[in-house]
PyMOL Python script that loads the backbone (N, CA, C, O; Angstrom):
from pymol import cmd

cmd.read_pdbstr("""\
ATOM      1  N   MET A   1      21.340  -1.927  15.531  1.00  0.00           N
ATOM      2  CA  MET A   1      20.533  -0.918  15.696  1.00  0.00           C
ATOM      3  C   MET A   1      21.283   0.046  16.624  1.00  0.00           C
ATOM      4  O   MET A   1      20.697   1.020  17.096  1.00  0.00           O
ATOM      5  N   ASN A   2      22.465  -0.190  16.872  1.00  0.00           N
ATOM      6  CA  ASN A   2      23.687   0.516  17.171  1.00  0.00           C
ATOM      7  C   ASN A   2      24.011   1.635  16.345  1.00  0.00           C
ATOM      8  O   ASN A   2      24.597   1.457  15.277  1.00  0.00           O
ATOM      9  N   GLY A   3      23.653   2.877  16.779  1.00  0.00           N
ATOM     10  CA  GLY A   3      23.781   3.978  15.899  1.00  0.00           C
ATOM     11  C   GLY A   3      23.015   4.503  14.772  1.00  0.00           C
ATOM     12  O   GLY A   3      23.185   5.602  14.244  1.00  0.00           O
ATOM     13  N   PHE A   4      22.168   3.627  14.458  1.00  0.00           N
ATOM     14  CA  PHE A   4      21.080   3.789  13.198  1.00  0.00           C
ATOM     15  C   PHE A   4      20.656   5.381  13.301  1.00  0.00           C
ATOM     16  O   PHE A   4      21.047   6.272  12.547  1.00  0.00           O
ATOM     17  N   LEU A   5      20.067   5.471  14.036  1.00  0.00           N
ATOM     18  CA  LEU A   5      19.669   6.929  14.173  1.00  0.00           C
ATOM     19  C   LEU A   5      20.699   8.396  14.640  1.00  0.00           C
ATOM     20  O   LEU A   5      20.286   9.555  14.613  1.00  0.00           O
ATOM     21  N   ASP A   6      22.037   7.979  15.033  1.00  0.00           N
ATOM     22  CA  ASP A   6      22.730   8.802  15.419  1.00  0.00           C
ATOM     23  C   ASP A   6      22.979  10.204  14.877  1.00  0.00           C
ATOM     24  O   ASP A   6      23.202  11.254  15.479  1.00  0.00           O
ATOM     25  N   ASP A   7      22.883   9.939  13.598  1.00  0.00           N
ATOM     26  CA  ASP A   7      23.224  11.007  12.462  1.00  0.00           C
ATOM     27  C   ASP A   7      22.221  12.022  12.177  1.00  0.00           C
ATOM     28  O   ASP A   7      22.427  12.920  11.360  1.00  0.00           O
ATOM     29  N   LEU A   8      20.761  11.854  13.065  1.00  0.00           N
ATOM     30  CA  LEU A   8      19.654  12.751  13.043  1.00  0.00           C
ATOM     31  C   LEU A   8      20.065  14.054  14.133  1.00  0.00           C
ATOM     32  O   LEU A   8      20.803  13.968  15.114  1.00  0.00           O
ATOM     33  N   PRO A   9      19.506  14.992  13.742  1.00  0.00           N
ATOM     34  CA  PRO A   9      19.860  16.157  14.465  1.00  0.00           C
ATOM     35  C   PRO A   9      18.831  15.582  15.755  1.00  0.00           C
ATOM     36  O   PRO A   9      17.965  14.711  15.682  1.00  0.00           O
ATOM     37  N   GLU A  10      19.266  16.412  16.973  1.00  0.00           N
ATOM     38  CA  GLU A  10      17.956  16.315  18.078  1.00  0.00           C
ATOM     39  C   GLU A  10      17.239  17.363  17.681  1.00  0.00           C
ATOM     40  O   GLU A  10      17.727  18.349  17.128  1.00  0.00           O
ATOM     41  N   LEU A  11      15.705  17.159  18.017  1.00  0.00           N
ATOM     42  CA  LEU A  11      14.694  17.350  17.684  1.00  0.00           C
ATOM     43  C   LEU A  11      13.979  18.303  19.433  1.00  0.00           C
ATOM     44  O   LEU A  11      13.552  17.894  20.513  1.00  0.00           O
ATOM     45  N   GLU A  12      14.178  19.493  18.891  1.00  0.00           N
ATOM     46  CA  GLU A  12      13.556  19.946  20.716  1.00  0.00           C
ATOM     47  C   GLU A  12      12.199  20.318  20.749  1.00  0.00           C
ATOM     48  O   GLU A  12      11.742  21.457  20.658  1.00  0.00           O
ATOM     49  N   ILE A  13      11.494  19.074  20.910  1.00  0.00           N
ATOM     50  CA  ILE A  13      10.007  19.134  21.337  1.00  0.00           C
ATOM     51  C   ILE A  13       9.261  19.594  22.439  1.00  0.00           C
ATOM     52  O   ILE A  13       9.111  18.893  23.439  1.00  0.00           O
ATOM     53  N   GLY A  14       8.846  20.574  22.340  1.00  0.00           N
ATOM     54  CA  GLY A  14       8.432  21.052  23.835  1.00  0.00           C
ATOM     55  C   GLY A  14       7.043  20.448  24.252  1.00  0.00           C
ATOM     56  O   GLY A  14       6.780  19.407  23.651  1.00  0.00           O
ATOM     57  N   GLU A  15       5.898  20.966  25.340  1.00  0.00           N
ATOM     58  CA  GLU A  15       4.553  20.711  25.543  1.00  0.00           C
ATOM     59  C   GLU A  15       3.937  20.713  24.069  1.00  0.00           C
ATOM     60  O   GLU A  15       4.439  21.208  23.060  1.00  0.00           O
ATOM     61  N   PRO A  16       2.773  20.063  24.191  1.00  0.00           N
ATOM     62  CA  PRO A  16       1.971  20.232  22.680  1.00  0.00           C
ATOM     63  C   PRO A  16       1.548  21.692  23.069  1.00  0.00           C
ATOM     64  O   PRO A  16       1.745  22.125  24.204  1.00  0.00           O
ATOM     65  N   ARG A  17       0.905  22.499  21.986  1.00  0.00           N
ATOM     66  CA  ARG A  17       0.522  23.892  21.924  1.00  0.00           C
ATOM     67  C   ARG A  17      -0.883  23.461  22.639  1.00  0.00           C
ATOM     68  O   ARG A  17      -1.188  22.271  22.566  1.00  0.00           O
ATOM     69  N   ARG A  18      -1.632  24.231  23.230  1.00  0.00           N
ATOM     70  CA  ARG A  18      -3.225  24.084  23.596  1.00  0.00           C
ATOM     71  C   ARG A  18      -3.618  25.011  22.899  1.00  0.00           C
ATOM     72  O   ARG A  18      -3.081  25.985  22.370  1.00  0.00           O
ATOM     73  N   LYS A  19      -5.000  24.454  22.973  1.00  0.00           N
ATOM     74  CA  LYS A  19      -6.132  25.157  21.746  1.00  0.00           C
ATOM     75  C   LYS A  19      -6.642  26.401  22.822  1.00  0.00           C
ATOM     76  O   LYS A  19      -7.001  26.468  23.997  1.00  0.00           O
ATOM     77  N   LYS A  20      -6.425  27.416  21.575  1.00  0.00           N
ATOM     78  CA  LYS A  20      -7.285  28.744  22.250  1.00  0.00           C
ATOM     79  C   LYS A  20      -8.737  28.255  22.505  1.00  0.00           C
ATOM     80  O   LYS A  20      -9.512  27.506  21.911  1.00  0.00           O
ATOM     81  N   LYS A  21      -8.780  29.093  23.790  1.00  0.00           N
ATOM     82  CA  LYS A  21     -10.593  28.961  24.184  1.00  0.00           C
ATOM     83  C   LYS A  21     -11.309  29.768  23.061  1.00  0.00           C
ATOM     84  O   LYS A  21     -10.911  30.774  22.474  1.00  0.00           O
ATOM     85  N   LYS A  22     -12.335  29.147  22.930  1.00  0.00           N
ATOM     86  CA  LYS A  22     -13.359  30.241  21.795  1.00  0.00           C
ATOM     87  C   LYS A  22     -14.311  31.110  22.770  1.00  0.00           C
ATOM     88  O   LYS A  22     -15.149  30.802  23.617  1.00  0.00           O
ATOM     89  N   ARG A  23     -13.783  32.392  22.249  1.00  0.00           N
ATOM     90  CA  ARG A  23     -14.755  33.343  23.259  1.00  0.00           C
ATOM     91  C   ARG A  23     -16.596  33.259  23.253  1.00  0.00           C
ATOM     92  O   ARG A  23     -17.411  33.265  22.331  1.00  0.00           O
ATOM     93  N   GLN A  24     -16.710  33.198  24.487  1.00  0.00           N
ATOM     94  CA  GLN A  24     -18.567  33.286  24.811  1.00  0.00           C
ATOM     95  C   GLN A  24     -18.866  34.495  23.962  1.00  0.00           C
ATOM     96  O   GLN A  24     -18.227  35.547  23.929  1.00  0.00           O
ATOM     97  N   LYS A  25     -20.234  34.081  23.098  1.00  0.00           N
ATOM     98  CA  LYS A  25     -21.061  34.947  22.688  1.00  0.00           C
ATOM     99  C   LYS A  25     -21.869  36.120  24.041  1.00  0.00           C
ATOM    100  O   LYS A  25     -22.544  35.830  25.028  1.00  0.00           O
ATOM    101  N   THR A  26     -21.538  37.092  23.649  1.00  0.00           N
ATOM    102  CA  THR A  26     -22.579  38.031  24.963  1.00  0.00           C
ATOM    103  C   THR A  26     -23.442  38.330  24.768  1.00  0.00           C
ATOM    104  O   THR A  26     -23.273  39.178  23.892  1.00  0.00           O
ATOM    105  N   GLU A  27     -24.635  38.240  25.007  1.00  0.00           N
ATOM    106  CA  GLU A  27     -26.126  38.933  24.734  1.00  0.00           C
ATOM    107  C   GLU A  27     -25.875  40.672  24.779  1.00  0.00           C
ATOM    108  O   GLU A  27     -25.231  41.275  25.637  1.00  0.00           O
ATOM    109  N   PRO A  28     -26.453  41.150  23.815  1.00  0.00           N
ATOM    110  CA  PRO A  28     -26.296  42.848  23.618  1.00  0.00           C
ATOM    111  C   PRO A  28     -27.101  42.825  25.055  1.00  0.00           C
ATOM    112  O   PRO A  28     -28.008  42.066  25.398  1.00  0.00           O
ATOM    113  N   LEU A  29     -26.417  44.009  25.859  1.00  0.00           N
ATOM    114  CA  LEU A  29     -27.148  44.917  26.878  1.00  0.00           C
ATOM    115  C   LEU A  29     -28.160  45.063  26.670  1.00  0.00           C
ATOM    116  O   LEU A  29     -28.402  45.323  25.491  1.00  0.00           O
ATOM    117  N   ARG A  30     -29.423  44.992  27.692  1.00  0.00           N
ATOM    118  CA  ARG A  30     -30.744  45.301  27.739  1.00  0.00           C
ATOM    119  C   ARG A  30     -31.062  46.719  28.872  1.00  0.00           C
ATOM    120  O   ARG A  30     -30.501  47.018  29.926  1.00  0.00           O
ATOM    121  N   PRO A  31     -31.891  47.207  28.325  1.00  0.00           N
ATOM    122  CA  PRO A  31     -32.582  48.006  29.407  1.00  0.00           C
ATOM    123  C   PRO A  31     -32.607  47.472  31.028  1.00  0.00           C
ATOM    124  O   PRO A  31     -32.575  46.249  30.888  1.00  0.00           O
ATOM    125  N   PRO A  32     -32.634  47.650  31.966  1.00  0.00           N
ATOM    126  CA  PRO A  32     -33.215  47.019  33.212  1.00  0.00           C
ATOM    127  C   PRO A  32     -34.775  47.269  33.120  1.00  0.00           C
ATOM    128  O   PRO A  32     -35.399  48.216  32.643  1.00  0.00           O
ATOM    129  N   PRO A  33     -35.143  46.255  33.656  1.00  0.00           N
ATOM    130  CA  PRO A  33     -36.512  46.152  33.463  1.00  0.00           C
ATOM    131  C   PRO A  33     -37.526  47.179  33.579  1.00  0.00           C
ATOM    132  O   PRO A  33     -38.507  47.187  32.835  1.00  0.00           O
ATOM    133  N   GLU A  34     -37.292  48.216  34.658  1.00  0.00           N
ATOM    134  CA  GLU A  34     -38.204  49.484  35.154  1.00  0.00           C
ATOM    135  C   GLU A  34     -38.036  50.306  34.300  1.00  0.00           C
ATOM    136  O   GLU A  34     -38.627  51.370  34.482  1.00  0.00           O
ATOM    137  N   ASP A  35     -37.233  50.179  33.113  1.00  0.00           N
ATOM    138  CA  ASP A  35     -37.326  51.151  32.120  1.00  0.00           C
ATOM    139  C   ASP A  35     -38.017  50.360  30.986  1.00  0.00           C
ATOM    140  O   ASP A  35     -38.136  51.028  29.959  1.00  0.00           O
ATOM    141  N   ILE A  36     -38.443  49.256  30.929  1.00  0.00           N
ATOM    142  CA  ILE A  36     -39.565  48.691  29.811  1.00  0.00           C
ATOM    143  C   ILE A  36     -40.926  48.856  30.029  1.00  0.00           C
ATOM    144  O   ILE A  36     -41.345  48.321  31.055  1.00  0.00           O
ATOM    145  N   VAL A  37     -41.775  49.487  29.303  1.00  0.00           N
ATOM    146  CA  VAL A  37     -43.076  49.596  29.276  1.00  0.00           C
ATOM    147  C   VAL A  37     -43.557  48.940  28.033  1.00  0.00           C
ATOM    148  O   VAL A  37     -43.126  48.923  26.880  1.00  0.00           O
ATOM    149  N   VAL A  38     -44.478  48.460  28.561  1.00  0.00           N
ATOM    150  CA  VAL A  38     -45.714  47.622  27.510  1.00  0.00           C
ATOM    151  C   VAL A  38     -47.164  47.825  28.079  1.00  0.00           C
ATOM    152  O   VAL A  38     -47.634  47.502  29.170  1.00  0.00           O
ATOM    153  N   LYS A  39     -47.779  48.521  26.898  1.00  0.00           N
ATOM    154  CA  LYS A  39     -49.261  48.998  27.381  1.00  0.00           C
ATOM    155  C   LYS A  39     -50.129  47.542  27.214  1.00  0.00           C
ATOM    156  O   LYS A  39     -50.094  46.800  26.232  1.00  0.00           O
ATOM    157  N   TYR A  40     -50.684  47.406  28.089  1.00  0.00           N
ATOM    158  CA  TYR A  40     -51.641  46.484  28.246  1.00  0.00           C
ATOM    159  C   TYR A  40     -52.984  46.399  28.390  1.00  0.00           C
ATOM    160  O   TYR A  40     -53.467  46.701  29.482  1.00  0.00           O
ATOM    161  N   ILE A  41     -54.035  45.869  27.054  1.00  0.00           N
ATOM    162  CA  ILE A  41     -55.309  46.128  27.097  1.00  0.00           C
ATOM    163  C   ILE A  41     -55.932  44.952  27.463  1.00  0.00           C
ATOM    164  O   ILE A  41     -55.651  44.017  26.714  1.00  0.00           O
ATOM    165  N   ARG A  42     -56.904  44.614  28.629  1.00  0.00           N
ATOM    166  CA  ARG A  42     -57.315  43.516  28.988  1.00  0.00           C
ATOM    167  C   ARG A  42     -58.713  43.029  27.958  1.00  0.00           C
ATOM    168  O   ARG A  42     -59.587  43.827  27.621  1.00  0.00           O
ATOM    169  N   LEU A  43     -58.696  41.821  27.632  1.00  0.00           N
ATOM    170  CA  LEU A  43     -59.724  41.284  26.170  1.00  0.00           C
ATOM    171  C   LEU A  43     -60.450  41.083  27.170  1.00  0.00           C
ATOM    172  O   LEU A  43     -60.175  40.835  28.344  1.00  0.00           O
ATOM    173  N   LYS A  44     -61.765  41.255  26.419  1.00  0.00           N
ATOM    174  CA  LYS A  44     -63.308  40.761  26.802  1.00  0.00           C
ATOM    175  C   LYS A  44     -63.820  40.429  25.676  1.00  0.00           C
ATOM    176  O   LYS A  44     -63.579  40.896  24.563  1.00  0.00           O
ATOM    177  N   CYS A  45     -64.634  39.499  26.020  1.00  0.00           N
ATOM    178  CA  CYS A  45     -65.774  38.967  24.830  1.00  0.00           C
ATOM    179  C   CYS A  45     -66.800  39.896  24.602  1.00  0.00           C
ATOM    180  O   CYS A  45     -67.610  40.319  25.426  1.00  0.00           O
ATOM    181  N   PRO A  46     -66.659  40.271  23.005  1.00  0.00           N
ATOM    182  CA  PRO A  46     -67.670  40.984  22.919  1.00  0.00           C
ATOM    183  C   PRO A  46     -68.824  40.881  22.644  1.00  0.00           C
ATOM    184  O   PRO A  46     -69.528  41.751  22.132  1.00  0.00           O
ATOM    185  N   ARG A  47     -69.329  39.108  23.161  1.00  0.00           N
ATOM    186  CA  ARG A  47     -70.531  39.014  22.943  1.00  0.00           C
ATOM    187  C   ARG A  47     -71.107  39.209  24.592  1.00  0.00           C
ATOM    188  O   ARG A  47     -72.164  39.780  24.861  1.00  0.00           O
ATOM    189  N   CYS A  48     -70.407  38.760  25.355  1.00  0.00           N
ATOM    190  CA  CYS A  48     -71.205  38.962  27.165  1.00  0.00           C
ATOM    191  C   CYS A  48     -70.484  39.401  27.539  1.00  0.00           C
ATOM    192  O   CYS A  48     -70.929  39.925  28.560  1.00  0.00           O
ATOM    193  N   GLY A  49     -69.030  39.724  27.406  1.00  0.00           N
ATOM    194  CA  GLY A  49     -68.251  40.865  28.235  1.00  0.00           C
ATOM    195  C   GLY A  49     -67.134  40.092  29.200  1.00  0.00           C
ATOM    196  O   GLY A  49     -66.297  40.680  29.886  1.00  0.00           O
ATOM    197  N   SER A  50     -67.297  38.682  29.108  1.00  0.00           N
ATOM    198  CA  SER A  50     -66.586  37.833  30.098  1.00  0.00           C
ATOM    199  C   SER A  50     -65.093  38.355  29.948  1.00  0.00           C
ATOM    200  O   SER A  50     -64.922  38.885  28.850  1.00  0.00           O
ATOM    201  N   TYR A  51     -63.875  38.347  30.828  1.00  0.00           N
ATOM    202  CA  TYR A  51     -62.625  38.531  30.330  1.00  0.00           C
ATOM    203  C   TYR A  51     -62.033  37.206  30.457  1.00  0.00           C
ATOM    204  O   TYR A  51     -60.802  37.236  30.476  1.00  0.00           O
ATOM    205  N   ASN A  52     -62.647  35.865  30.563  1.00  0.00           N
ATOM    206  CA  ASN A  52     -61.805  34.772  30.451  1.00  0.00           C
ATOM    207  C   ASN A  52     -62.090  34.159  28.695  1.00  0.00           C
ATOM    208  O   ASN A  52     -62.759  33.327  28.083  1.00  0.00           O
ATOM    209  N   VAL A  53     -61.382  34.902  28.539  1.00  0.00           N
ATOM    210  CA  VAL A  53     -60.996  34.759  26.757  1.00  0.00           C
ATOM    211  C   VAL A  53     -59.690  33.873  26.272  1.00  0.00           C
ATOM    212  O   VAL A  53     -59.223  34.315  25.223  1.00  0.00           O
ATOM    213  N   PRO A  54     -59.117  32.926  26.703  1.00  0.00           N
ATOM    214  CA  PRO A  54     -57.945  32.364  26.334  1.00  0.00           C
ATOM    215  C   PRO A  54     -57.377  32.155  24.967  1.00  0.00           C
ATOM    216  O   PRO A  54     -58.164  31.477  24.306  1.00  0.00           O
ATOM    217  N   VAL A  55     -56.346  32.471  24.322  1.00  0.00           N
ATOM    218  CA  VAL A  55     -55.975  31.840  23.024  1.00  0.00           C
ATOM    219  C   VAL A  55     -55.700  30.892  22.652  1.00  0.00           C
ATOM    220  O   VAL A  55     -54.665  30.348  23.039  1.00  0.00           O
ATOM    221  N   TYR A  56     -56.498  30.348  21.782  1.00  0.00           N
ATOM    222  CA  TYR A  56     -56.491  29.002  21.333  1.00  0.00           C
ATOM    223  C   TYR A  56     -55.629  28.892  20.338  1.00  0.00           C
ATOM    224  O   TYR A  56     -55.079  27.796  20.231  1.00  0.00           O
ATOM    225  N   ASP A  57     -55.263  30.001  19.322  1.00  0.00           N
ATOM    226  CA  ASP A  57     -54.272  30.170  18.328  1.00  0.00           C
ATOM    227  C   ASP A  57     -53.297  30.841  18.158  1.00  0.00           C
ATOM    228  O   ASP A  57     -53.732  31.573  17.269  1.00  0.00           O
ATOM    229  N   SER A  58     -52.271  31.172  18.329  1.00  0.00           N
ATOM    230  CA  SER A  58     -51.510  32.512  18.160  1.00  0.00           C
ATOM    231  C   SER A  58     -50.230  31.865  16.871  1.00  0.00           C
ATOM    232  O   SER A  58     -49.064  32.255  16.823  1.00  0.00           O
ATOM    233  N   ASN A  59     -50.893  30.760  15.884  1.00  0.00           N
ATOM    234  CA  ASN A  59     -49.508  30.375  15.210  1.00  0.00           C
ATOM    235  C   ASN A  59     -49.530  31.614  13.981  1.00  0.00           C
ATOM    236  O   ASN A  59     -48.728  31.535  13.051  1.00  0.00           O
ATOM    237  N   HIS A  60     -50.201  32.391  14.040  1.00  0.00           N
ATOM    238  CA  HIS A  60     -50.630  33.714  12.593  1.00  0.00           C
ATOM    239  C   HIS A  60     -49.965  35.102  13.311  1.00  0.00           C
ATOM    240  O   HIS A  60     -50.504  36.155  12.972  1.00  0.00           O
ATOM    241  N   LEU A  61     -49.020  35.180  14.121  1.00  0.00           N
ATOM    242  CA  LEU A  61     -48.707  36.492  14.817  1.00  0.00           C
ATOM    243  C   LEU A  61     -48.925  37.365  13.899  1.00  0.00           C
ATOM    244  O   LEU A  61     -49.165  36.723  12.876  1.00  0.00           O
ATOM    245  N   PRO A  62     -48.990  38.772  13.628  1.00  0.00           N
ATOM    246  CA  PRO A  62     -49.790  39.143  14.837  1.00  0.00           C
ATOM    247  C   PRO A  62     -51.236  39.054  15.272  1.00  0.00           C
ATOM    248  O   PRO A  62     -51.539  39.835  16.174  1.00  0.00           O
ATOM    249  N   ILE A  63     -52.042  38.383  14.886  1.00  0.00           N
ATOM    250  CA  ILE A  63     -53.608  37.760  15.002  1.00  0.00           C
ATOM    251  C   ILE A  63     -53.218  36.716  15.565  1.00  0.00           C
ATOM    252  O   ILE A  63     -52.379  35.863  15.276  1.00  0.00           O
ATOM    253  N   ARG A  64     -54.258  36.943  16.819  1.00  0.00           N
ATOM    254  CA  ARG A  64     -54.187  35.858  17.814  1.00  0.00           C
ATOM    255  C   ARG A  64     -55.797  35.357  18.014  1.00  0.00           C
ATOM    256  O   ARG A  64     -56.676  36.204  18.169  1.00  0.00           O
ATOM    257  N   TYR A  65     -56.063  34.112  17.999  1.00  0.00           N
ATOM    258  CA  TYR A  65     -57.472  33.843  17.981  1.00  0.00           C
ATOM    259  C   TYR A  65     -57.895  33.309  19.710  1.00  0.00           C
ATOM    260  O   TYR A  65     -57.195  32.631  20.463  1.00  0.00           O
ATOM    261  N   HIS A  66     -59.021  33.786  19.919  1.00  0.00           N
ATOM    262  CA  HIS A  66     -59.896  33.335  20.978  1.00  0.00           C
ATOM    263  C   HIS A  66     -61.467  32.940  21.069  1.00  0.00           C
ATOM    264  O   HIS A  66     -62.481  33.324  20.485  1.00  0.00           O
ATOM    265  N   ARG A  67     -61.182  31.985  22.086  1.00  0.00           N
ATOM    266  CA  ARG A  67     -62.530  31.524  22.719  1.00  0.00           C
ATOM    267  C   ARG A  67     -63.301  32.052  23.958  1.00  0.00           C
ATOM    268  O   ARG A  67     -62.496  32.115  24.888  1.00  0.00           O
ATOM    269  N   CYS A  68     -64.242  32.359  24.254  1.00  0.00           N
ATOM    270  CA  CYS A  68     -64.704  32.768  25.378  1.00  0.00           C
ATOM    271  C   CYS A  68     -65.296  31.439  25.459  1.00  0.00           C
ATOM    272  O   CYS A  68     -65.933  30.740  24.671  1.00  0.00           O
ATOM    273  N   SER A  69     -64.754  31.268  27.050  1.00  0.00           N
ATOM    274  CA  SER A  69     -65.269  30.299  28.235  1.00  0.00           C
ATOM    275  C   SER A  69     -66.696  30.268  28.378  1.00  0.00           C
ATOM    276  O   SER A  69     -67.339  29.219  28.349  1.00  0.00           O
ATOM    277  N   LYS A  70     -67.216  31.451  28.539  1.00  0.00           N
ATOM    278  CA  LYS A  70     -68.469  31.444  29.410  1.00  0.00           C
ATOM    279  C   LYS A  70     -69.631  31.259  28.256  1.00  0.00           C
ATOM    280  O   LYS A  70     -70.507  30.406  28.404  1.00  0.00           O
ATOM    281  N   CYS A  71     -69.577  32.225  26.944  1.00  0.00           N
ATOM    282  CA  CYS A  71     -70.500  31.824  25.743  1.00  0.00           C
ATOM    283  C   CYS A  71     -70.069  31.027  24.778  1.00  0.00           C
ATOM    284  O   CYS A  71     -70.940  30.400  24.176  1.00  0.00           O
ATOM    285  N   GLY A  72     -68.664  30.839  24.378  1.00  0.00           N
ATOM    286  CA  GLY A  72     -67.965  30.015  23.346  1.00  0.00           C
ATOM    287  C   GLY A  72     -68.013  30.507  21.915  1.00  0.00           C
ATOM    288  O   GLY A  72     -67.879  29.882  20.863  1.00  0.00           O
ATOM    289  N   LEU A  73     -68.244  31.812  22.152  1.00  0.00           N
ATOM    290  CA  LEU A  73     -67.948  33.024  20.701  1.00  0.00           C
ATOM    291  C   LEU A  73     -66.115  32.926  20.224  1.00  0.00           C
ATOM    292  O   LEU A  73     -65.176  33.309  20.923  1.00  0.00           O
ATOM    293  N   THR A  74     -66.051  32.407  19.086  1.00  0.00           N
ATOM    294  CA  THR A  74     -64.617  32.500  18.810  1.00  0.00           C
ATOM    295  C   THR A  74     -64.579  33.943  18.117  1.00  0.00           C
ATOM    296  O   THR A  74     -65.585  34.488  17.662  1.00  0.00           O
ATOM    297  N   PHE A  75     -63.126  34.563  18.091  1.00  0.00           N
ATOM    298  CA  PHE A  75     -62.615  36.270  17.783  1.00  0.00           C
ATOM    299  C   PHE A  75     -61.609  36.128  17.564  1.00  0.00           C
ATOM    300  O   PHE A  75     -60.923  35.285  18.140  1.00  0.00           O
ATOM    301  N   LYS A  76     -61.166  36.933  16.627  1.00  0.00           N
ATOM    302  CA  LYS A  76     -59.432  37.371  16.550  1.00  0.00           C
ATOM    303  C   LYS A  76     -58.872  38.678  17.253  1.00  0.00           C
ATOM    304  O   LYS A  76     -59.572  39.687  17.176  1.00  0.00           O
ATOM    305  N   SER A  77     -57.926  38.726  17.786  1.00  0.00           N
ATOM    306  CA  SER A  77     -57.266  40.058  18.149  1.00  0.00           C
ATOM    307  C   SER A  77     -55.818  40.603  17.147  1.00  0.00           C
ATOM    308  O   SER A  77     -55.303  39.736  16.441  1.00  0.00           O
ATOM    309  N   VAL A  78     -55.442  41.488  17.133  1.00  0.00           N
ATOM    310  CA  VAL A  78     -54.776  41.902  16.314  1.00  0.00           C
ATOM    311  C   VAL A  78     -53.619  42.548  16.960  1.00  0.00           C
ATOM    312  O   VAL A  78     -53.991  43.660  17.334  1.00  0.00           O
ATOM    313  N   GLU A  79     -52.250  42.325  17.290  1.00  0.00           N
ATOM    314  CA  GLU A  79     -50.853  43.221  17.898  1.00  0.00           C
ATOM    315  C   GLU A  79     -50.855  44.307  17.103  1.00  0.00           C
ATOM    316  O   GLU A  79     -50.352  44.213  15.984  1.00  0.00           O
ATOM    317  N   GLU A  80     -51.335  45.337  17.475  1.00  0.00           N
ATOM    318  CA  GLU A  80     -50.388  46.543  17.025  1.00  0.00           C
ATOM    319  C   GLU A  80     -49.015  47.268  17.778  1.00  0.00           C
ATOM    320  O   GLU A  80     -48.823  47.628  18.939  1.00  0.00           O
ATOM    321  N   HIS A  81     -48.349  47.294  16.816  1.00  0.00           N
ATOM    322  CA  HIS A  81     -46.672  48.090  16.975  1.00  0.00           C
ATOM    323  C   HIS A  81     -46.898  49.416  17.061  1.00  0.00           C
ATOM    324  O   HIS A  81     -47.609  49.921  16.192  1.00  0.00           O
ATOM    325  N   VAL A  82     -46.329  50.274  18.148  1.00  0.00           N
ATOM    326  CA  VAL A  82     -46.715  51.566  18.024  1.00  0.00           C
ATOM    327  C   VAL A  82     -45.042  52.065  18.005  1.00  0.00           C
ATOM    328  O   VAL A  82     -44.755  53.257  17.900  1.00  0.00           O
TER     329      VAL A  82
END
""", "prot")
cmd.dss("prot")
cmd.show_as("cartoon", "prot")
cmd.util.cbc("prot")
cmd.orient("prot")
């Protein structure tokens, strides 16, 4: 093996190239919380007037289904986009 590869040119191999870091996606700028206003209307049961009317189904937005904890009446509310 003496001199077997002596006729090959010297390859100048440097350090391996580093992979470029992917840029992190940034979220779009949102206005500060004090500039956001949402109109809120407190729901009450149409039968007994109780305010304890939790949502039991909201899979069909913008419609939500409620059940009054006091009298058991079920009713729906519709979210309105203004």
